C-alpha positions as a Markdown table, in Angstrom:
| # | Residue | x | y | z |
|---|---|---|---|---|
| 1 | Met | 16.7 | 4.9 | -54.2 |
| 2 | Cys | 15.9 | 1.3 | -53.7 |
| 3 | Gly | 18.6 | 0.2 | -56.2 |
| 4 | Glu | 18.9 | 0.8 | -59.9 |
| 5 | Ile | 17.5 | -0.7 | -63.0 |
| 6 | Asn | 19.3 | -0.9 | -66.4 |
| 7 | Leu | 17.5 | 0.6 | -69.4 |
| 8 | Ser | 18.5 | 0.5 | -73.0 |
| 9 | Val | 18.4 | 3.9 | -74.7 |
| 10 | Asn | 19.5 | 4.2 | -78.3 |
| 11 | Gly | 21.5 | 1.0 | -78.0 |
| 12 | Glu | 23.3 | 2.1 | -74.8 |
| 13 | Thr | 22.6 | 0.8 | -71.3 |
| 14 | Val | 21.8 | 3.5 | -68.8 |
| 15 | Lys | 21.3 | 3.1 | -65.1 |
| 16 | His | 18.0 | 4.6 | -63.8 |
| 17 | Pro | 17.0 | 4.8 | -60.2 |
| 18 | Glu | 14.3 | 2.3 | -59.3 |
| 19 | Ala | 11.0 | 3.8 | -58.2 |
| 20 | Gly | 10.1 | 3.8 | -54.5 |
| 21 | Leu | 11.2 | 5.2 | -51.2 |
| 22 | Thr | 11.8 | 3.6 | -47.8 |
| 23 | Leu | 11.6 | 5.3 | -44.4 |
| 24 | Ala | 15.3 | 4.6 | -43.9 |
| 25 | Glu | 16.1 | 6.4 | -47.2 |
| 26 | Leu | 13.9 | 9.3 | -46.3 |
| 27 | Ala | 15.6 | 9.6 | -42.9 |
| 28 | Glu | 19.0 | 9.6 | -44.6 |
| 29 | Ala | 18.0 | 12.1 | -47.2 |
| 30 | Lys | 16.5 | 14.5 | -44.7 |
| 31 | Lys | 19.3 | 13.9 | -42.2 |
| 32 | Leu | 16.8 | 12.9 | -39.5 |
| 33 | Pro | 17.1 | 10.0 | -37.0 |
| 34 | Leu | 15.0 | 7.0 | -38.2 |
| 35 | Asp | 13.6 | 6.5 | -34.7 |
| 36 | Phe | 12.4 | 10.1 | -34.6 |
| 37 | Leu | 10.4 | 9.6 | -37.8 |
| 38 | Lys | 9.0 | 6.3 | -36.5 |
| 39 | Gly | 8.0 | 8.2 | -33.3 |
| 40 | Leu | 6.0 | 10.6 | -35.4 |
| 41 | Gly | 4.1 | 7.6 | -36.9 |
| 42 | Leu | 5.8 | 7.3 | -40.2 |
| 43 | Ser | 6.2 | 3.8 | -41.5 |
| 44 | Asp | 7.0 | 1.6 | -44.6 |
| 45 | Leu | 4.4 | 0.2 | -47.0 |
| 46 | Lys | 4.5 | -1.5 | -50.3 |
| 47 | Val | 2.2 | -0.3 | -53.1 |
| 48 | Lys | 2.1 | -2.4 | -56.3 |
| 49 | Gly | 5.4 | -3.9 | -55.2 |
| 50 | Gln | 7.2 | -0.5 | -54.7 |
| 51 | Pro | 8.2 | 0.8 | -51.3 |
| 52 | Arg | 6.4 | 3.9 | -50.0 |
| 53 | Val | 6.6 | 5.9 | -46.8 |
| 54 | Val | 3.3 | 6.3 | -44.9 |
| 55 | Ile | 3.0 | 9.8 | -43.5 |
| 56 | Pro | 0.0 | 10.4 | -41.1 |
| 57 | Tyr | -1.3 | 13.9 | -40.6 |
| 58 | Met | -2.9 | 14.5 | -37.2 |
| 59 | Asn | -5.7 | 16.9 | -36.4 |
| 60 | Gln | -5.7 | 19.2 | -33.3 |
| 61 | Gly | -7.2 | 16.3 | -31.2 |
| 62 | Gly | -4.2 | 14.1 | -32.0 |
| 63 | Glu | -6.3 | 11.8 | -34.3 |
| 64 | Val | -5.1 | 10.8 | -37.8 |
| 65 | Ala | -7.0 | 13.1 | -40.2 |
| 66 | Glu | -5.2 | 12.1 | -43.4 |
| 67 | Ile | -2.6 | 9.7 | -44.6 |
| 68 | Arg | -0.2 | 10.3 | -47.5 |
| 69 | Lys | 2.2 | 8.0 | -49.1 |
| 70 | Ala | 5.6 | 9.4 | -50.3 |
| 71 | Gly | 7.2 | 7.5 | -53.2 |
| 72 | Arg | 10.2 | 9.6 | -54.0 |
| 73 | Ile | 12.2 | 12.6 | -53.1 |
| 74 | Val | 12.3 | 15.4 | -55.7 |
| 75 | Pro | 15.7 | 17.3 | -55.6 |
| 76 | Gly | 15.0 | 21.0 | -55.0 |
| 77 | Gly | 11.3 | 20.5 | -54.8 |
| 78 | Glu | 8.5 | 18.9 | -52.8 |
| 79 | Asp | 8.5 | 15.2 | -52.1 |
| 80 | Ala | 6.1 | 13.3 | -54.4 |
| 81 | Ala | 3.2 | 12.1 | -52.3 |
| 82 | Ser | -0.2 | 10.5 | -53.1 |
């Protein structure tokens, strides 16, 4: 996600995915329309120069009760959020 960086491991160059996650990447990975996610209030944000997806959690009154920031998608597991 968000490109790749090259690392040197034991003298060999290895490609490693760069940290971060954009809303467009999340939409593609979850096979959901980008406009649908935006309509739910999700948006992009940069944290320490890395892209994150802002995910608002609403209470029963429709007000934002909590905000989480997703920074990556974990294959076969829960998405990493802070």
